[in-house]
C-alpha positions in Angstrom: 101.4 116.2 115.0 98.0 115.2 113.7 96.6 111.7 113.7 95.5 109.9 110.5 91.9 110.6 109.7 90.1 107.3 109.1 86.6 108.6 108.9 84.8 109.2 105.6 83.7 112.7 106.5 85.3 116.0 107.4 85.0 119.8 107.2 84.4 121.3 103.8 87.7 122.7 102.5 86.3 126.1 101.5 82.9 126.5 103.3 83.3 126.5 107.1 79.6 125.8 107.8 79.5 122.5 105.9 80.6 118.8 106.4 81.5 116.6 103.4 80.9 112.8 103.4 83.0 110.8 101.0 81.9 107.4 99.6 83.9 105.1 97.3 80.9 103.0 96.6 77.8 104.4 94.9 75.4 102.1 96.8 76.6 103.5 100.2 76.3 107.1 98.8 72.8 106.4 97.6 71.9 104.9 101.0 73.1 108.0 102.8 71.3 110.2 100.3 68.0 108.3 100.9 68.5 108.5 104.7 69.0 112.2 104.6 66.0 112.7 102.4 63.9 110.5 104.7 65.0 112.6 107.7 64.3 115.9 105.9 67.9 117.0 106.2 68.9 119.4 103.4 72.1 118.3 101.6 74.0 118.8 98.4 75.4 116.0 96.2 78.3 115.9 93.8 77.5 112.9 91.6 80.8 112.9 89.7 82.5 110.1 91.5 84.3 108.2 92.7 84.5 109.5 95.4 80.8 110.5 95.6 80.5 113.5 97.9 77.5 114.6 100.0 77.5 118.0 101.8 75.5 118.6 104.9 75.3 121.8 107.1 77.2 121.5 110.4 74.0 122.2 112.4 72.8 118.6 111.3 76.2 117.1 112.3 75.0 114.6 115.0 72.1 113.3 113.0 74.1 113.1 109.8 76.9 111.2 111.5 74.4 108.6 112.8 72.9 108.2 109.3 76.4 107.9 107.8 77.3 105.0 110.2 74.0 103.3 109.4 74.6 103.8 105.6 78.1 102.3 106.0 77.1 99.3 108.0 73.5 98.7 107.0 73.9 95.5 105.0 77.1 94.1 106.5 77.0 90.5 107.7 77.6 89.7 111.4 81.3 89.2 112.3 80.5 85.6 113.4 77.4 84.6 111.5 76.7 81.3 113.2 74.8 81.9 116.4 76.1 78.9 118.3 79.7 79.7 117.4 79.2 83.3 118.4 77.9 82.3 121.9 80.8 79.7 122.2 83.4 82.5 121.5 81.6 84.8 124.0 81.6 82.0 126.6 85.3 81.3 126.1 86.2 84.9 126.4 84.1 85.2 129.6 85.8 82.1 131.0 89.3 83.4 130.3 88.4 86.8 131.9 87.0 85.0 135.0 90.2 82.9 135.3 92.3 86.0 134.9 90.3 87.8 137.6 90.5 84.8 139.9 94.3 84.5 139.4 94.7 88.2 140.2 92.6 88.1 143.4 93.8 84.7 144.7 97.4 84.9 143.5 
């Protein structure tokens, strides 16, 4: 039984030496394309989308995956945008973890 693939990339269906990155948004595809060009990684583009497809040779896999994650998350806002609220949530989580640890050790 195989797990559901939740990534936006995978092996090329007919060319074993290639990876294919799939983008539903043209802006993300363009960001990936610009990143690949800036790194000097050769690639092929299928501009008939959606989905927009970008092919990269497997020997560039690690670098292309990193660029892909940067292209996907490059302009996303923070999960908790307010700095004070972010630290408050972090402090509350830390306090709960300390209480749980104290309860385990002392209980």
